[in-house]
C-alpha positions as CSV (number, residue, x, y, z in Angstrom):
1,X,8.4,1.2,16.0
2,X,10.8,0.2,13.3
3,X,13.8,1.6,15.1
4,X,12.8,-0.2,18.3
5,X,12.6,-3.5,16.3
6,X,16.0,-2.9,14.7
7,X,17.5,-2.4,18.1
8,X,16.3,-5.9,18.9
9,X,17.8,-7.3,15.7
10,X,14.4,-7.7,14.1
11,X,12.0,-5.7,11.8
12,X,8.4,-4.9,11.3
13,X,6.3,-7.6,9.6
14,X,5.5,-7.4,5.9
15,X,2.7,-9.6,5.0
16,X,2.0,-10.7,1.4
17,X,-0.9,-13.2,1.7
18,X,-3.7,-14.5,3.9
19,X,-1.6,-17.4,5.2
20,X,1.0,-15.0,6.6
21,X,-1.6,-12.7,8.0
22,X,-3.2,-15.7,9.8
23,X,0.2,-16.8,11.1
24,X,1.0,-13.4,12.6
25,X,-2.5,-13.1,14.1
26,X,-2.1,-16.5,15.8
27,X,1.4,-15.8,17.1
28,X,0.9,-12.3,18.4
29,X,1.7,-11.4,21.9
30,X,-0.9,-10.8,24.5
31,X,-1.3,-7.6,26.6
32,X,-4.2,-7.1,29.0
33,X,-6.2,-9.8,27.3
34,X,-5.7,-8.3,23.8
35,X,-3.5,-9.6,21.1
36,X,-1.3,-7.2,19.2
37,X,1.5,-6.8,16.8
38,X,3.3,-4.1,14.8
39,X,3.3,-4.3,11.0
40,X,5.4,-2.3,8.6
41,X,2.6,-0.5,6.8
42,X,2.5,3.2,6.2
43,X,1.2,5.9,3.9
44,X,3.6,7.2,1.2
45,X,2.5,9.4,-1.7
46,X,-1.1,8.8,-0.9
47,X,-0.8,5.0,-1.1
48,X,-0.4,2.3,1.5
49,X,3.1,0.9,1.3
50,X,5.0,-1.8,3.2
51,X,8.5,-0.9,4.7
52,X,10.1,-3.2,2.1
53,X,8.9,-0.8,-0.6
54,X,6.0,-3.0,-1.9
55,X,2.5,-1.6,-2.1
56,X,-0.5,-3.0,-0.2
57,X,-2.5,-5.3,-2.4
58,X,-4.8,-6.9,0.1
59,X,-6.9,-4.3,1.9
60,X,-8.0,-6.6,4.6
61,X,-5.4,-5.0,6.9
62,X,-7.0,-1.6,6.9
63,X,-10.3,-0.3,5.7
64,X,-9.6,3.4,5.8
65,X,-8.2,5.4,2.9
66,X,-4.6,6.4,3.0
67,X,-3.8,9.8,4.5
68,X,-0.4,11.5,4.9
69,X,-1.7,13.1,8.0
70,X,-2.4,16.4,6.4
């Protein structure tokens, strides 16, 4: 997803507070009646981490524990 975004001269969203989350949710694109967006959140070293290197501090994005897929 990140490479796809970079090819369009953009990047995945990194959200640091509730106001930014609300903005992204309101401005997301529609597909088959559903809203959606890509965010730059991944598991690294057993912790949720944004693509800018900062750690997830607001767990409202995801309620599952981080897993490296192992």
